[in-house]
N, C-alpha and C positions, 0 to 999 in steps of 0.2 A: 453458489447454490448449495443448500444444505441437503442432507439425506432425506429429510421429510418432504421437501419440495420436489426433489427428484423422484421419489416414490410416487407422489400424487400425480406428477406429470405423466409418468409411464403407466400408472394404473388407469388414468383417464384414456390414454391412447389404446390400451388393451380393451377397456370397457367399450369404447366407441367402435373399435375395429373387429374385436373377437367376440365381445359380449360380456355381460356381467353375470356372475354366478350367484345363485341363491342357495344358501346352505342352512338346513334346519337340523341336521344331525350334529349333536354337540361334540361327539368324538371326532368327526370329520373337521369341525372347526378347530378343535384343539390341535390336531395334527397339522393343519394348514399353518397355524400360527407358530407352532413349535419348529417346523421345518423351513419357515420362511427366512430370507435374509433381510427383509425389511417389512415392518408391519406398523400401520398407523390407523387409528380410528378417525374417520373423516368428520363425523358429527354425532349428535345425540340420536338415540333411537327414534324412529318414526312409528307411531302406532296406527294400525289400519285394521280393517275388517275384511273377511272373505265370506261372501254370501252369494249363492246362486252362480257359482263359477266366475265371480268377479271380485276384484279388489277395490276397496274404496275407503276414504277417510271419514270417520264418524263426524256427523254434524256439518259436513261440507256437501253442498248440492252438486250434482253433475260431476262427481269425482270418481265415478266407477270406471275401472279399467280391466281389461282382460289379462294384462301382464303386470306383475309387481314392479318391475324396473321402470316402466313408463309412468306408473303412479308415483313412485318415489321421486323420480327426476322432475316430474311436473310440479311436485310440492316444494322441492328444494334443489335448485340447480347446482348448489355446491356439492351435492352428493354425486355429481358426475366424476369427481375425483376418485370415486370408489370403483373397484372392480369386483368386490364381493359384498353381498348383503347377508348378514347372519340373522336368521329368523328364530324367534322364540315365542312359544305360546304364552299368552297372558291370561292368568286365571282370574275370573271375575265371579262375583256373587250373583245369585239369581238364575233364572232359566232363560235369560235373553240369548245367551250364547249356547245354543243347543247343538244337535248333531249336524245341522245344516248351516251353522253360523259359527265362525271362529274369530277371535281377536288375537292379533299377533303384534310383535315389535320387530322392526327391521333396523339393524345397526350397520351403518356403512363402514367398510374397511378398504384401505389401499394396501394390497399385499403383493409382494414380489418374492416368488420362490423359484425353484428350478424350472417348473413348467412355464412360468411367466417369462423367465429369462430366455428360454428356448423360443417362445412365441415372439418375443421382441427381436431376437436375431433374425427370424424369418420374415418379420414385417419390415424391418428397417435394415436393408442391406445395400440400398442405393438411393441417391438423391435424398439423403436424410437431413432434416432440419438440424441446424447446429444445437438447438436447445435439447432435442431428443438425444443426439449423440453424446452431449455433455452429461445429461441426466444418467445415461447408461454408464458412463465412465465414473460418475460420482458413486454409483452403487457397485462398481467393480464388475460390471457385466461385459464379458467379451462379446464383440460384435462381429458380423460378417462383412463389415464395410470394406476393410482392407483386403480380406480374402476374396471378396467378389470383384474388386477392382483388378487384382492380380489375375484372377480367373478369366475375366473378360479380355485382359491384355495378353493372355496365354503365358503368363509368368507365374502362375500359381505353383507353390511348392507342393509337390505331390505327397501323398501320405506314406510313400515308401520308395526306397531306391530299388533298382533291379535285384540287387543282392538280397534285400529283405524280402522281396516278392517270392523268391525261390527257396530261401533257406528254411529248413525245418529244424526244430529243436535238436533232434538227434544228429542231423547233419552238422549243425554248429558245434555240438559237443565233439564230434569226430574230427572236425577241422582244427579245433583247439588242441586236441590230442596229437594230431599230426604235427602241428607247429612245434610242440614240445619235443616230440620224437625227432624231428628234423634237426633240431639244435644239437643232438648228441650223435648224429651219424658219423661213423669213422670212415674216412675216405682213404684210398690208396695213394701211392706216389703221384699218380696222374690226376689226383683230385676227383676220382670216380668211385662209385659204390655199386655193388650188384643190386639188381632189381629184386632179388630174393629177400632183401631186408624188409620189404613191404608186406610180407605175408601176414602180419598181424592186422593189416587193413584189408585182407582178402586178396592180396596181390595187387600189382601195379594197375592192372586193368580195372579192378573194382575201385581203387583209389581215384583213378582218372575219371571214372564214371561219376563219382561223388563230386569231383572238382567241376566237371562240365555241367552237371545238374545245377550247380550253384553259380554258373556263369563265371567260373574261375579258370585260370590257365592250367592245362594239364602238365604232368611230368613227361618230358620227352627224352628219348634215348640219347646217350652221349654221341657226339659227332666224331669223336676220336677213335673209338674202338667199336666193339660189337654191339648189337642191339640189347645185350643183356646188362647194360650198365647205364647209370645216370651220372651226370656231371654235377659237381658242387654248385657251379654257377646257376645251372638250370633249377636246382632245388631251391637255391636262395631266392631266385626270382619268384617262384611259386609261393614260397613262404611269405615274402614281402607282399605279394598280391593278396594273400589270405588276411594278413595282418591289417592291411589298408581297408579291406572290406569289412572286417570286424569292427574297426574304428569308426567307419562310416555308419555301421549299424548302431553303435553307441551314440554317435552324434544325432542320428535320426531319432532314436528313442528319447533323447534328451530334449530335442528342439521341436520335433514335428509330430510325434506320436501323442497327441492330446485329444481330449474329447471334442474340443471346439472344431478341429479340422475334420474329424470323423463325422461330426454332426453336419458340417458344411457340405461335405461330399454327398451325404444322404439327402440333404436339402436340395442340392443341385439336380439329382437324378429322380427324386420322387415328389418334389414340390414345385420347383422352379419351372415357369412356363417355357415351352420350347423356344419361343422367340427371344428369350433372354439368356439362352444357353450358348456356350461356345463349344462347338463340335470338336475342335482340335484339343481343347483342354479336357473335354470329357474322355476322349480316346486316351490321352496321356494318363489321366487318373486311373482309368480301368486297367491299363497296361501295367501300372506301377502298384496297384493296390495289393497288399498282402492278404486281404480278406476275400477268399474265394467265394464264401457265401454271399458277400455283398456283390461281387461281380456277377455271380449266377443270378441273383435277384434282379439286377439291372438288365441283364440280357434277356431274362425271362419276360420282364415287363415290356421291353422293346419288341420282342418276338410277338407277344400277345396283343399289344395295343400301341406300340410306338412307331417311329419312322426311321430310326437309325440302326436297326439291328445289324445290317450287313457291314456298315462302316465300323461299328464297335467290334464285331466278331473278327474282322480282318486285322484289327489292331492288337489282338491277343496272341500270345505264344501258342504253339501247337498243342502242348500238353494241357494248357488251360482250355483251349478250344475243345479238346476231346472230352473234358469234364463237363463243359457247358452243353455239348451235344447230348451227353448221357442224361443230363438233368432235364433237357427239353422233351425227352421222350415221355415224361410223366405228365406233361401239360395236357389238359383235356381238349382244348380247341387247337387243331393243327392249322398251320398257315402254309398252304401249298407253295407260294412264291418263295418263302424262306427255306422250306424243305428242299426245293429244287436248287436254291443257292447253295445249301450245305452239301447236297449231292455233288454239285459241280466243283466243290472245294475238296472232294475226296472222301467225304464222310458218307460212304455208301452202305452203311449198316442201318440206315433209317428207312422206314416205309414211306413211300411218297403217295400222294393223291394223284395217281397216274392219269385219271380222267381229266382233271384240271390241267395237269402237265401236258397231256396230249393236245389240249386246246391252245395252250399258251406258249409252249416251248418245245419245238420239234427236236432240237438237239439234245436236250436233257432227257426227253422221253425215250429217244432212240438209245441213248447211253444206258438209261435205267433198264429198258426192255432187254437189251442185249445181254445183260448180266444175270438174267433170271433163268430158272430151269424151264424145261419144256412145259411142265404142268402149270407153272406160274404164268408162262407166256400165254397159254390157252385161256386162263382165267382173265388175263388182261385184255386179250383180243375179244373175248365174248362180251366184256363190259363196254368196250368202245364201239361194238357193233350197234348198240342202242343209243350211242351218242348222237345228238342232233347237229353235229358239226363234223366236217371232214377236213382234217389237216392234210393238205395235198403232199407236203414234204414227207410226212410220216407214211402216207399211203404208198408213195413211190418207193420209199425205202423198204417197206414190207413186201411189196410186189417183187423187188429185186433180191431180197435176202431171206424172206420167210414165206415164199409162195406155197410150199407144201403145207405149212402150218395154217396158212390162210384158208386153203381149200378144206382142210380138216375141220376147222371151226365154222366154216360157212360164211366167212366174211364177204366173199365175192358172190354170194347167192348160190 
């Protein structure tokens, strides 16, 4: 298969499944052709007229159409190999073509550019006909076929390792500095060194906080003498762990940190139907992703309109969870069931829809109510007075624990 045939095959698939674009702006046409990886004119221009909001071929009866694409394909089926029609006004003599009538030429093109490549990946990721897969390979288009297979089998290589997830640029620079520093440490006869030598890193406590933050082994006190020393063996183990982590980062950057993988994970969470997703793979991707904005966007979508918010949230590390909760506060439409879930997980700085919670979850309501001030409790009690539902478990708890407050707000009449 040559490049022209591959381009036409893929352009036809795009035209049939995504639609064919009609371009009349010459600068837009020039940019499309300039930036495309494959461009072929499918046939000679087709001349047509536009009159009374309809397209038709001059001198052909019953050829009027409301859309140009249908008109063109009706006249020449080979134009189906095009995914673009470039339109151009045709200047004519006389007054026949006035303000309400135009004559134009449509030139069909098969064009594959970055946008088309992305569309092809999203269209053909499973059960792909061999001809389509081969045409994509002829044009050098990376596909999602292997990625999706691995994803469904829970063997997808995530976009980052745990080390990459946590490491910050400034942390990485500090870790590299420490490795160089450790190589020159002068040890005593017992192969020990005072912890005071780490003052340039803010002290050993600060250094260990850096190591733990990046999921690395901390420096421990020597077992031979006092707490004020570290042993050469312990330092060597920590240095080796750092070096291995940095090497894994280099390998990751070289092998996995590519646009195709990032595009695939975006496709999974924002385009792929739920019934075709793999929940376990999704949790693994989110836990490993170095892009907090991506993770936040996914969790926000699941919170607002999805079905797996709780499973995804529980898969994340505590510090990522805290940032997610902070971002959810800005969402306009609150979800009481998820807010109650977050409260139960210890994130008790969020405001809950306590009326819905009163109806649905006695345990969470009681826990929420117990932590409020007296004035806040009064407001809550006044609101549930007018509720058309009585939660017997909550009522019993209030009668036993907040009887004075109940009488004050008149809940018992």
